[in-house]
N, C-alpha and C positions, 0 to 999 in steps of 0.2 A: 442463604444466599443465593437461591435461586430467584425468590422474592425480591430481596435488595437488587440484584439486576435489572432483576422487573421495571422497578420502581423510579432508579437512580438512572440507569441506562437504556432500557429500553421504551419504555412508556413517554420518556421527554421525545429519544429520537422518530418515533413512533408520528405523535403528535404533533411534531415539527414539520413532517412529510405532508400531512393532511392539512395541517396549517397552509404549507408553502402550496401544495394543490389547488385548496381553497382561493387563492391571493391572484394567482398567475391567470392571465389571457387564454380560454379555454379549457380553464381545469385538467391538463396534461399530463397523466400522472405520470409519463415516460420526462416529462422536462420537470416533474416535481424531482424525480428521483436524479435528476442530473445537479439540479440547484442546491440540493443535500448535500451531493458528495462535495460538492463545489466548496458549501459553508463547513462541512466537517474539515477537510482538507487544508483549509485555509485558516482552522483553528490552531492544524496541527502545523502550520507552517515553519517555527520557528525549531521545534523541533525535529523535523523531516531534516531542515537544511544541517542543523549540527550534526546529524545524523551522517549526511551525505559528509559533510566537511571533513568530518572525524575519518570516514572511508576513504578520503583520498589520502588525506595526510600520513593518514597507517600504510597507505598502498608507496610512499612516495621513499619510507622510510624503511620497506622489505632488502632494498640491498643491503643497507647495512647491519641491518636482525641478520641475513644470510651470513654476513661477514662472523658476526660473532658466535653462532650455531657451529659454524665451522672453526673459531679459535676455542670456543668451549664444547667442545662435540663430547667430551668426558667427564663434564662437569656440569649437573644440571642445576646446581644451587647459584654457581660464579654464572651461568648461563642468566638466570631469571635476574640475577644481580645488574647485569649491566644492561639487559634489556629496558628493567624500570629504569635506571641512570638515563640511559639513551633516550629514551619518552619523556624525563623529566627536561632532559635538555632543549628538547623540543617542544615542551610543553605540550604533549599530545597524552590525549586518556585513552587506553586501548579500549575501554569498555564503555567510554560516555558512547558509540555508536550503537549499540543495544539497545542503552536505556529508551530511547523515545521509541524503537520501536515498541517495545513492551509493553509501557505505557499504555500505544496505540491498539495491541493487537485486543482487548477487551472491547472494542469501542469496531473492528472490524466484526467481532463477533457478532455483537449488537447489530449493527446493520445487515448482517447476513441475515439473521433474524429477522429484522425488520422485513424485509423482501421477499425473503423465503414463506413466511405468513401470509403477507399480502395485506390490502385493502377489503377486508370481507365483512359483514354483518357483525362477527364476534368479535372481532378487533377493534372495530369500532367504538366498542363497548369503553375500550382504555381509553377514549379522549376526555382531556380536560373538558372543564365548564364551560370555560373561554371559545375553547377551540369549537366552531360549527362542524357539526356533525353533517357532513356531503352527501350520505344518504346510498344510492348505488355510484360506485364508481367504476368508470370505464376504464376497461384495461388495453384499449387500441391507444396509442401514442402516433400522433405526428400524424392520425388518417392512416396508417397502413401495420405498426408494428405490434402484434399483440404480445404484454409481457409476462400473460401469462402461461405461453405456450412454448414449447423448447423451437430457436433459431442457428441452424446450423453454420449462416451465414454472419451472423453476431459472432458464434462459437470462434468460427476461423479469424474474424475482426480482433477479436479479444487475445487469441495466439500470435497476432502478428504484431499486435503495437505491446505482448511483452518483450516478442522476441528485439524490439527497437528499446522496449527500456533495459531488458539483460545486457543489451549489445552497446549503449551507454555507458551503463554500469562499470565494464570491462575496461572501455575506452578511458573512460574518466579515474581508473584506479593506475594505468600505464604501471602496471608491473611486469615485469619480465618471465614468461614463462618457466625455461628451463628447467631444472629439475622440480621447482618448488609447486609443491604438493596443493597448497591452496589456490596457486593462479591457475593451477590444470583444473581443477576442482570447478574454480567459477566460470572458464572456459566452457567445459563440460555443462555447467547450470546453463549455460547461454542459450544451447540447444536445445537441452530436456525439456525446461522450466517451461514455454512456448508449447511444446506438442503437451503437457500437462494440464495446462489451464486451459485448451484448445477441446481435448478428451472431457474434463469433468465439465465444463461449461456447456459441453454440447447434449449435456441429460438435465441441465440448468433450464428454470424458465426464464425467459429473455428481458425481465425486468432487472432479474440478478445480474444477468450478463450485461447488462445497461450499466449498472452501478461501478461492475469491473471495469469494462473499457471507459468510463468517465473519469476512475479513481487510474488508472494507468495511463490515461493522456495529460492528468495533474502532475502525477508525478515525472511523467517525461520532459514537462514544462520547468518542472522545479532542478533536474538536472540539469539541463541545458542553462538553465540561471546558475548553477553554480558553476559549469566547466565556463560558462563567459566571466563570471566574476570573480574565481579563482585562478584562471588561465593563468600561465607560466612559459 
């Protein structure tokens, strides 16, 4: 399985990263990371948008779901049937938002491996014959950012951007909190997750944090697009 992931996912993404590095002016590894992130995210745009729309549609049904939960509180089977009927009437699949995320998880893991392993003499041995070996790859991006070292400022930026994304997620769902445990948990995560990202990013090399920042900015753009496109 490890060898399969290496050949099908890790190696192609690593070669794409080095290929981008080879062709961009100035051979900037940081810019190559940002461009690779954008390319990967663009590939998954249809799936990501589908997941976001599904989350929004499910959130809009929460008041009716709560009514059903109160009506059938002593009959779980009747509650399940009533909920499925509600989903069919509104043409909503409660699991459609999970599938795109599950598909993307292996890609996220492989990207993590690409960035954490870095571009070294050892990893350059994974290049395809048609991808030029750049030799020594500078870890300095944009003239000041050392991608191989920890960067507290970038860790804080990653946390702040994650906070913006979490806030947009809550705003898009428009789910009244009340006594809704799911809504309460979502609101708690809006405060907890950015802190967690900051703590994790604090100990990671800046190259990997740069990837997280780029993908978070892209995700924020997707959410703003969905919010405008499906505003009611």
